[in-house]
KOLVEXLUM-341399 format. One record per residue (C-alpha): x, y, z; residue in three letters. Coordinates in steps of 0.1 Angstrom, whole numbers, plus 5000, padded with zeros to 4 digits. Layout:
<recs>
XYZALA...
</recs>
This chain:
<recs>
503444201104UNK505544181072UNK505243851054UNK508743791040UNK509144031010UNK505544131009UNK503444381028UNK499744391036UNK498244671015UNK494744821011UNK493844870974UNK490744950954UNK490044810919UNK487445080909UNK485945390924UNK483345320951UNK482245330987UNK484245221017UNK483544861008UNK485644900977UNK488844820997UNK490444480996UNK493644371014UNK496444200995UNK500044101001UNK501944330978UNK505544230969UNK508244470983UNK511144540959UNK514544700968UNK514445080965UNK515745220932UNK517645540926UNK516045820946UNK513745590965UNK513445451000UNK511745151015UNK509845241047UNK508245011073UNK505245191086UNK504345231123UNK501145451118UNK499145581088UNK497145901085UNK493645941070UNK492646251051UNK489746371030UNK491846350999UNK491745971004UNK487945981001UNK488146200969UNK490445940954UNK488345640965UNK485145790951UNK486745890918UNK486546270924UNK490346270920UNK490846000894UNK493545730897UNK494745460874UNK493245140888UNK493844920907UNK495545150932UNK496645160968UNK495445460987UNK496845671015UNK499045991014UNK500546011049UNK502445781072UNK505445741096UNK507845461103UNK511445341100UNK513545361069UNK514445001059UNK516645071029UNK517645361007UNK518445370970UNK521245530951UNK521445910955UNK519445940987UNK521446141012UNK518946291037UNK517845951050UNK519545631060UNK518445281070UNK517245291106UNK516045651105UNK512745761119UNK510745931091UNK507346061081UNK505746191050UNK502746341032UNK503546270995UNK502446140961UNK501845880949UNK499145730970UNK500045400988UNK500445461025UNK497645211035UNK500244941038UNK502644771063UNK505544891042UNK506245041008UNK508845160983UNK508445530973UNK510245840961UNK512445980989UNK512346350981UNK509246421002UNK510046171030UNK511246371060UNK513346281090UNK511146261121UNK512546411153UNK512846191184UNK510446421203UNK507546341180UNK505946001182UNK505145781152UNK501445831158UNK501846211159UNK503946191128UNK501346001109UNK498546231121UNK500146561113UNK502246571082UNK499546631055UNK497346831078UNK500147031094UNK501947111062UNK498647221048UNK498247461076UNK501847581071UNK501247671034UNK497847831042UNK499348061068UNK502748131052UNK502848051015UNK499448140999UNK498748501007UNK500448751031UNK499148721067UNK500248931096UNK499648951133UNK496249101139UNK494648971107UNK491448781108UNK490648451090UNK487548241087UNK488347871089UNK485647611081UNK485647271097UNK487647411126UNK487247101147UNK488746861122UNK492346741119UNK493447041098UNK491147271117UNK492547201152UNK496047251140UNK494947581123UNK493347711155UNK496547661174UNK498747791146UNK496648111143UNK496948161181UNK500748121179UNK500948381151UNK498648641167UNK495948591141UNK492248601149UNK490648281138UNK486848261134UNK485947891130UNK482847711119UNK481747361129UNK478547151128UNK477847101165UNK478147311197UNK480547041210UNK482847081180UNK482747451183UNK483847431219UNK486647191208UNK487847461183UNK487747731210UNK489647511234UNK492447481207UNK492747851200UNK489947971179UNK488848321189UNK485248251179UNK483447951165UNK480047941147UNK477747641146UNK476847661109UNK473847431113UNK472047671136UNK473348011126UNK474148191093UNK477848201094UNK478248491069UNK475948711090UNK477748611122UNK481148691107UNK479949041097UNK478749091133UNK481948971148UNK484049201126UNK481849511130UNK480649471094UNK484149471079UNK484549101070UNK487648891072UNK491048921054UNK491148551043UNK488748251042UNK490247901044UNK487647661031UNK488047281027UNK484247221028UNK483547330992UNK480047350977UNK478047411010UNK480147701022UNK481347870990UNK478848150986UNK478848231023UNK482548241023UNK482648510996UNK480148711015UNK482348691046UNK485348861030UNK486349231033UNK487149421001UNK490349280984UNK490048971006UNK491448630996UNK489248320993UNK491448000996UNK489447690985UNK491547390994UNK489047100997UNK485646960988UNK484246781018UNK480646861008UNK481346830971UNK483147040945UNK482347410941UNK480047440910UNK481047670881UNK480448030890UNK480548370873UNK483948520879UNK482348860875UNK480748840909UNK484148890926UNK484149250914UNK480949380931UNK481649180962UNK484749380968UNK487349300941UNK487948960958UNK490748720951UNK490348340949UNK492848060947UNK492747670947UNK496147560960UNK497247200969UNK499847090993UNK501646880967UNK502347190945UNK503947360974UNK505947050986UNK507046930951UNK510447080956UNK512546870979UNK514147160999UNK510747341003UNK509147021015UNK511846961041UNK511647331053UNK507847301056UNK508246991077UNK510847151099UNK508547451105UNK505747211115UNK508047011138UNK509147331155UNK505547431162UNK504947091178UNK508247061197UNK507947421211UNK504447341224UNK502547581201UNK500647291184UNK499446971200UNK498346691176UNK495046551188UNK494346191176UNK490746101184UNK490245791163UNK492445481159UNK491645191135UNK493744891126UNK494644871089UNK492244581086UNK489344821094UNK490245081068UNK486645061054UNK485145151088UNK487645431092UNK486545581059UNK482845551069UNK483545751100UNK485546021082UNK483146051053UNK480146091076UNK482046371095UNK481746181127UNK485346241136UNK487246511154UNK490946581153UNK493046331134UNK492345971125UNK495045711121UNK495445351110UNK497745131130UNK499844841117UNK
</recs>
């Protein structure tokens, strides 16, 4: 619970492992122009949080972590017109700081949360769901009947992507690290799913596409899957590298893209796409529609109290989770 004008907040003083977190009572100010104060009801966990904690994505220290949460708007600053005190809201936004009972933050990327979506769903879906939105609608043209390869298809982003692809008439070939995770992806709309620990996924993709390859690869795994991802693409195919769960992709010779089929490659981020207020709000509404219309169900398989943020990070980093993971406050 909030302690007067302070909020329990998980911070790190230097890059490190899950034990780098410490909990402090951080003072809560009034929101300034263009800001809101939000009291959180639930907080989402994402791999970007691990990248920031370990120093792969450097932050000025000390720093609070967390990019995604939902709650109730407590106060708004001058110039904020799309939110008011008492509104339900959710966000996936810079700067980090969501691992907290409450915070003051820029309002532009905080989105009204419809009544038909719970706070837990809101915290579990904003970063992951808007990531899927830009992958399928804002990165490269995709049409009904196209085929994509999606790595980590049983994770939080992956299960949303499986359902999203099904709703758009797109064939999704997933990969996952166990047969159970593969079945989970299939249950959520993947057309095929390959256990990458027991089978060579690039060879399997070629077999599943009659040798043609896929139109697009969506890869948040990084180093472990990069070469195989390129080998899974059809000529003129698009490689979307949007994460580094196994480590960053090492430097490579750009010239290999030519003989592999004049391939294209991009490294997008959600926060580039959502940096414009109106675009961010439109992305959120598109995601809300998918959920409210029943096309996408948000699966939350792990719940941890904010006090156990270190244990939550251990589970996520070890890839022992499925679906989404949230912190409760």
